[in-house]
C-alpha positions, 0 to 999 in steps of 0.5 A: 071134582076128583079129577080136577087139575090143581090150579089154585093153591092155598098157603096157611102160614107165611113164615120163613117156610110158607112164604117162599113156598107161596112165592114159588107157586106164584112164579110157576103158574099156580094161582097162590092164595095165602093167609097168616095171622101176622099182617107182616107175613101177609104183606111180605107175601103179597109183594110176591104176587100171592093174594092174601085171604082174610081167613082160612075159610076164605082161603079154602073157598078159592082153592083146589089144594090147601097147604097148612103150614103152622108151627103146632098141631094145635094150630093146624086144628084151629086153622081147620076146625076153629072159627072161620076155619078151612071146613067152613069154606072149602068145597067138598073134594078139596085137598088139605095138605098137612105140611106141618110136622105133627103126630101120626096120631094127630094126622089120622084124627084130623084126616078122619074129621076132614073126611066127615066133611067131604075133604081129602087129607094128605100128609105133606111134611117137609125136610131140609129147612129154610135155605132149601125152601128159599132155593125151591129144593125141599123134600116132601113126605106124602101120605093118604090117598095116592091118587089125590097125592099124585094130583098135587105132584106138580104143584109141590114140584114148584118148591120141592125136588124130592117127592116121596110117597110112603103110604096111608094117611099118617105115614108121611108123618111117620117118615118125618118123624124118623127123619127128625130122630136121625137129623137131631141124633146126628146134630147131637153127635156132631155137637159133642164131637166138636166140643171134645175136639176143641177141648183137646186142641183141635182146630174146628174148621180143619177138623170139620173138613176131615169129618166131611171126607170121613166115615163120620160124614152126615147131612146135618154136618154138611149143610150146617144145619146144626149151627143154625137155631134149633126151634122145633128140636124138642118138640120134634123129639117129644113127638117121637117119644109120645109115638113110641110110648103109644106104640109100646116101643122102647127108644132109650136113644131118643130120650137122650137126644132130647135132653142133649138138644135142650142142653145145646139150646140152653148153652146157646141161650135159645 
């Protein structure tokens, strides 16, 4: 079982990220099975040759790899261990990739519980966002058993152009957490910089062109990430601060970033 090729991939969560990922898997030779609590999301994925399962357990029973892409950690836990959850249907040796952004501590706890059921847990958090999911150019950050992760690589390449393995289980979530810290720091700095520049009479468009050609250039500025809604920003920064507290590490800038992001969302009415 451990050497079996990944042929059938399940996607739990068929929203703005999971839907295009499942579509790309189905279009590139994998059998894709999907589940979502939203009937509308399931119907949208079914149009893309994704087989819809009635529950996470039913999905897991058909899959070599199950990817969990829920919004919050408690939702991932419910999909795995709740009624009709993954552990009820999965065969021993099934790989379960947690693509949700959760804490490293939570990831390690989930991995331990899955291992007790004979399942293999991997970190698989994603970077770059929705436009990149649609284009199949996401970045995947891996953690967990390296051999198991390498078995998943061909499936991950269906929707990602950059795939990194960072180490033991939880390492992928640490990588995503650090990425988010720096991303939201850049978005906060961009926001305040534009706010100051416009207040002092400089045209935003021209200033942006200048910044993209200067030492202030950053990915968030170039991609326009800060101009899109920021639904997960506060949650991401809470994960950073909670992990830092647990590790007894002082990150004063992170606390400020959380408050700046909150202010941006309040000002936008998000």
